[in-house]
N, C-alpha and C positions, 0 to 999 in steps of 0.2 A: 550064590554067588557064595567066591572061595573066601576062606582067610588065610593066608600062611604069610609067615615073618612082613606082617604088616601091609604086604599088597589084596590088593582086591580084584579079580577080576569078575567081567559077566559076559555069557555066553548068550548072543538069544539069535535067531533063523531071523534072514530077510527075504520076501519075492528076489527071483530073478529081476524083475522090474526096476526094483528098488537096488542092488548093485550093481548093473545096469548105468543107473544115473547115475551113481559114485562112480565111473570109471572118468579116469584122466583130472587134469585139471578145469576148475568150472570157468573157468574162461577159453579154455578149447584150445587145441592145439595151434602155434605159430604154421599159418602156410608155407609151402615147402618152396611156394615160387619170392618169396618173400626173404626166407634163409638164403637161398642159390643169390640173390639179389644183392644181399648182404655180399658175401662172401665175393664176388665178381666185383665189388667197387672194392674191395680191403684189396685185392688183390692186382687192380688196376694204382691201387696207390703205392705199390710198394714195387715196381719196378722190378728188377732182378733181386731178387733173398725169397727169405724163408720164415715166417711168421708162424709160430706155437702159441697157443692158447691153453690156457691148463685150465679145467673145471675147478672146482673148489670143493676139498674130500669131507669129508661126515666129521662131528665131533661124537668124544663121549659121551654120553648123556647119563654113561651110568657113575662116568669117572668124573672128569673136567666140570661139566654144564648139569647137573641137575636136575635143574626144572627151564631148561629150554629145548629150542628146538636143535636137532643132530646136524639142519643142513640146512643151507642155501646156496643158489647156484650161483657161479661167477657171474657177477653179468656180463661178461664182453662174450661169454661162451655161451650164457642162452644166447646172446643177441647173433650170434654166427649158426647155432646150430640148432634152438631150441628143445636142447634137452635138461634135466636134472640128474645126470648118470654119475655121481661122485667118480672120482680116479680116472679120468679120463684128458685126454690131449685132441687137439686141432690143431692139426699141420696144412699150412697151405704155401704153394713151391709156385713161383711170379719168375714166369722161363723168357726170356729174346726172341728164342728162334723156334721152339715148342709149345704147346700146346702147355695152361696152368694144370696143377696140380691140386689136390686138396684129399686127408687123408683123416680117417676119426678112428683115433685109438678111445677104444674102452675094454672096461674090465671081463674078460672071462664069468660064464652063466655059473655057478653056486650051485649045484643043486641041493646040497647039506642046507649051505647060509637061506638057501630064498624058503624055507620052511619056516623058518623063524620071520622072516625080511619081505615074504612075497617074492612074486618073480622081478629080475631084473632084464632092463635091454642090454645084449651081450652087442659083439659084433656080428654083421649078418643081414639079410634082406628087410626084415624087420627096421634095423637099425639107417638102413639107406633108402626105403621107405616113406622114415617122420622125418630125416636132415635132405636128403637129397643127395648123400653122397657116398658115391658108388662105392667108394676104396675103404672097407672100413677091417680094422684088422685087431687082433687082441691089445693092450697098453700093455703088457706084461714084454713087448716086443719092440717100445718106443726108445730103449737104451741102444741095444743092440741095432736097429736101423740107422739112428739120430744119423751120424754121425754120415753114411753116407748122401743123406738123402738130403745135407748142404751144398751137395757138389763143390764146384770150382772152387779153387780159390778168392779171394774178392769178394767172395755173398754177404748181403747184408745179412746177421739175425735180427728177427725182432721178436725179441720175446715180454716175456708180462712180469717187465722189472716194479719192485715191490720197496729194492732198496735195502744193504747189509745183507745178513745171514740167509733169509727165503731166497732170495737170487743166487744167492750159490746153492743153496739147497736145489732152485730148477735145476740149474743147470748140471750137477750131479747128476740126477733123472735122468737127464739128453743126454748122460754122459761126455760133457764136456769138461771137467774136471780141469785138465791139462789144457783149457779152451787159450789159453795165449798163447801158447806154439800151431794155434788153427790161424788161417791167412783169412778171419772173420770182422766182419763189425758189430758190433754190437749195439742195436737200439730197442725202444721200450717199444713193443707193439701199443700201446696206447696210444702213444703220440702220435696215429693214426684211427685210434679205433673211436676217439676221443672226438674230432675230428666227423665220422662220417657219421651216429649218433645225435650228433646236435638236431639235426632233420631227419621229424621224425616220420617212418613212411608211415602210411593207413591203416594199421594195424594197431601199431605202435600206440596211435593218437585212439583210437576206439579204446584200447585198454587205459589206458590215459586216463579217460572220460569218464568210463566206466568205474573205476577207484575213484576218482572224483566226488558222483553222483551215490557211492555206497557210505565216501565221510558224508557227507551231507544230509545222509538219512539216516546216522547212527548222532551224528548233531542235534537234530530236532527231534530226535529219541529220549538221546540227554537231557533237552533242556525240558521236553514234556513229562518227565521223570521225577526230574528236582524239586527235591524239596528242605525243609529245614530238619537239621537232626540222618540226613546222609551220610555216611561215610562216600571219603573219596573213592574210595578200591568197589564200590557200588557200584555207580556211573562209572567207572573206569569199565568193570563187565561188563555192564548192561551195552556199551558202546562196540567194543567188541566181537558182545557176543551176533551185534547185528552185523558187524565189518561178515562176519561169517557166515550168518543168516543168509548171506546176498552176495556168496558167493569170493569174499574177498579169500587171496589163499594166507597171508600173514600180518599186521601190524609192519604199515613203513618203513617207525620207528616204535620206539620203548612211548607209548602213552604218558600224556601226560594230563592230568586234572587238579587242579589245587585251587583250593578254596581259602576264603579269608585271607590269612598272612602267607599262607605259600605260595595264595598267588602271583606272588610280588619277587617267586623263586624262578627265571626264566625254566631252567631243567629238575625241576622237582617232580621225582618219578619214586615219588616215598608211596600216595594213597593211604596216608594213614590216618589224617584228619575226619572228624564228626562236622557236619557241615553246622550253622548257626543261620538265624534270619539276618536279611542283610546282608551276608556272604555276594561277596564276586566269586562267579568263579572263571579260570580262565582254565578250557580245554585245547592243548596242541596234540592233534590225532590224525592218524593219515593211513587209510586202508592200502593193500597192497596186492 
């Protein structure tokens, strides 16, 4: 155990079988056939147009979010690619008179950075095998290539509208800062993906049921452990330990554990009260 600048590092060795058991998501990858079917359904709804789905970005856990996870993928990007790679773009092009296209832009791999963060997925055969998208390119190319991908005047551009400055940022990243001079119609891609995601496929249903089972197990564990004198944060810790122990990636939302008077506050999240005999305990929890 080494202590420097208030930080603690523990280094130990695991056998090969233990490491292999922890490879990838506990829930397993989304089947490529499902991802392909979802993209095809979106292309069918687009008519003649171009859809852009952007991944989430990593947050600075050393700066802005010192006690938070640094990354959670955008829902639509994960739905269509099954990837958790930051800084990425999915471009889908629906044509009236020629085959549809799917292009996946991923950050190029950086061997120096990967010494600190571990191997990252970059453009190439591995990305194709995981997503079913044959055309993978470096994300650094998206700005210079996107205007040509838009094609003929009158094209409908579906992009991830959020409103305000964020929309302008996305358009600027695509090289469309002067988009007013282009003969395109801009619409929200979520107007299409939301309708698709209302109907869950077998893989989504299996994951949701597993998350519900894990959540129910955490509720049972908390009820078995609850005693007068326990702190709310102790119950919360037991709940979230049970989530992770059974394979949940994270909490679906911040856990709420309120005892006594705190049980009357719907979005109470402090977890600082010590319980007393006769207290009502309210738990609003969910595994993802």
